[in-house]
C-alpha positions, -999 to 999 in steps of 0.1 A, spaced: 648 221 -56 651 210 -91 619 208 -115 623 170 -115 623 167 -77 595 191 -74 574 173 -100 581 139 -81 569 156 -47 539 169 -62 529 135 -78 537 119 -41 515 145 -23 488 139 -48 489 101 -44 491 104 -8 463 124 -3 440 106 -29 448 73 -9 441 89 23 405 102 10 399 70 -5 406 50 31 384 77 48 356 72 26 358 35 26 359 35 64 329 58 63 311 35 39 320 5 60 307 21 92 275 30 75 269 -6 61 282 -22 92 257 -4 113 228 -22 91 243 -56 94 248 -79 122 257 -115 124 229 -137 141 252 -170 139 282 -185 122 275 -221 108 306 -241 94 293 -239 59 268 -243 32 234 -227 43 208 -232 16 175 -215 24 156 -198 54 118 -195 65 104 -176 96 81 -190 119 52 -169 133 70 -166 166 100 -152 147 124 -179 151 142 -187 118 144 -222 101 173 -230 81 182 -255 58 219 -270 54 230 -284 20 258 -307 36 238 -323 66 204 -338 68 192 -313 96 166 -285 97 179 -259 122 161 -235 144 173 -201 161 160 -173 179 172 -140 160 164 -119 192 185 -138 216 217 -119 226 238 -151 218 216 -171 194 223 -208 195 208 -230 169 186 -262 178 180 -291 154 143 -289 145 145 -321 125 169 -345 114 161 -361 79 166 -398 73 195 -413 54 218 -383 50 196 -361 29 205 -326 19 180 -302 27 170 -275 3 139 -251 -3 115 -246 28 81 -226 28 52 -224 52 21 -242 38 -3 -235 67 3 -214 101 35 -230 115 36 -260 92 62 -260 65 69 -280 32 108 -289 31 125 -305 -2 154 -327 3 175 -352 -17 206 -372 -15 233 -357 -36 271 -358 -43 285 -328 -28 311 -326 -58 289 -331 -88 255 -321 -72 240 -352 -91 213 -368 -73 221 -403 -58 187 -409 -47 153 -395 -56 141 -362 -42 114 -356 -14 90 -330 -2 80 -332 33 56 -316 57 74 -305 90 49 -294 117 64 -272 143 33 -271 162 40 -307 171 77 -303 178 86 -309 142 67 -339 134 75 -347 100 55 -367 72 62 -374 36 43 -354 11 57 -370 -21 86 -382 -38 97 -366 -69 114 -394 -87 124 -377 -120 133 -345 -104 173 -338 -115 180 -309 -88 153 -296 -67 160 -262 -54 138 -233 -45 101 -239 -30 69 -219 -29 34 -229 -23 0 -218 -36 -26 -201 -32 -10 -188 2 6 -199 33 -26 -197 51 -42 -227 31 -20 -237 5 -30 -268 -18 1 -271 -38 38 -269 -34 58 -257 -64 96 -268 -67 123 -255 -89 143 -280 -109 177 -262 -114 192 -289 -138 160 -297 -156 149 -261 -160 113 -266 -151 89 -264 -119 72 -293 -104 37 -289 -87 31 -314 -57 -5 -317 -45 -1 -315 -7 -34 -337 2 -28 -365 -24 11 -364 -32 5 -362 -68 34 -349 -86 31 -330 -123 56 -310 -142 35 -278 -141 58 -253 -159 84 -261 -187 94 -228 -202 122 -217 -220 127 -189 -195 136 -216 -171 162 -233 -189 202 -233 -191 216 -217 -221 249 -229 -218 278 -211 -200 298 -217 -170 271 -220 -144 248 -251 -153 220 -239 -128 188 -224 -144 156 -217 -126 166 -212 -87 144 -191 -64 106 -189 -67 80 -173 -51 42 -171 -57 27 -139 -52 -11 -129 -62 -14 -152 -92 22 -148 -102 51 -170 -101 84 -150 -97 117 -167 -102 154 -161 -107 174 -181 -136 210 -180 -124 224 -193 -158 208 -166 -179 213 -140 -152 174 -129 -152 148 -122 -127 114 -131 -140 76 -135 -137 50 -156 -153 13 -158 -142 -3 -189 -127 -35 -209 -131 -48 -222 -98 -31 -255 -103 3 -240 -106 6 -242 -145 15 -212 -167 -14 -187 -176 8 -169 -200 41 -159 -211 73 -149 -191 83 -116 -185 118 -104 -177 118 -80 -149 155 -74 -145 184 -87 -162 223 -90 -153 213 -106 -118 227 -141 -113 201 -146 -87 197 -174 -62 166 -172 -36 148 -140 -30 122 -121 -11 94 -97 -18 82 -71 5 50 -55 8 52 -30 -19 66 -55 -45 103 -45 -41 125 -77 -45 154 -84 -26 176 -110 -46 206 -130 -32 234 -140 -55 257 -165 -48 280 -157 -76 281 -120 -73 283 -116 -34 257 -89 -35 220 -84 -24 200 -67 -53 171 -46 -46 145 -45 -77 115 -24 -76 81 -39 -87 84 -18 -119 118 -38 -127 141 -9 -123 174 -21 -107 175 3 -76 206 -7 -61 231 -35 -52 237 -37 -15 260 -56 7 286 -56 -21 314 -81 -11 306 -77 27 291 -112 24 300 -143 1 281 -166 -14 245 -153 -4 217 -181 -10 184 -171 5 165 -142 24 134 -137 43 117 -106 62 110 -109 100 74 -116 111 74 -98 143 66 -61 150 102 -56 159 118 -71 128 94 -66 100 118 -46 78 147 -69 89 160 -91 63 176 -122 75 202 -135 49 220 -170 48 251 -176 28 272 -206 15 299 -197 41 275 -205 70 268 -168 80 231 -160 94 230 -122 91 202 -96 100 199 -66 75 182 -35 85 173 -28 47 158 8 55 194 18 70 215 4 41 226 33 18 206 36 -15 
């Protein structure tokens, strides 16, 4: 064999075995990840947000239809039912429990191509203890694009709904009892600073006198202290950067699980702000929101919804770190 042929054979064997090892490793990783992820249901598209009822059922908002859906994640074959249909073709955005099994939901009528509001936004009360009976809490006439939603002081006895406005770069406070609406936080950390993504403050979650939030355009995960009325009590702090976050969930020890619509992954960030890992890389496209289960069987199961219409269960303690 000539030296040239020998060299070519050596290069071929190196390439072949490198490729073989890559595929074996990739397959092993895929098996590990798949064992931690299961699909509950596939909608056509455009799921926006998720909440969990005390009985463990999931409530899911749909951006291209005026429906709020309910699905039992523990059923062998989950089939969604419509918990409520909102009037006049509303898109459904943020959802959060305001008292046991009663939820605040933000809706609006938008142009699906431009995301511009065609009619004013509304915050509703949806009472799942009364078969989804719905009443209007308030209209938010000056809102540009309502998105994530949270409540204070807690879901046991909330008095105020806080709603992110992703185009205006602010947070609106809605008094649950009176329907009064005020712009409660208008901070530079919530604004858009140009760039390709015009969405600023997106997901919001109030915990223990602090508002946590994502800014998709600035690619930051932040916090700001709150007064009792939902106004800012201090300056914003960047917890983690380079995360184009959408909605998110925080567990009992303060670890945040941040969905990323543009990065197609789920970031896990410790309470101290350390970027621990990115999980589900490219296994799900367009992640939009997440919520932990509420029963003894699924309290460490993170339910995730996507822009492609998937509802998945992620066993977070089984995902590789």
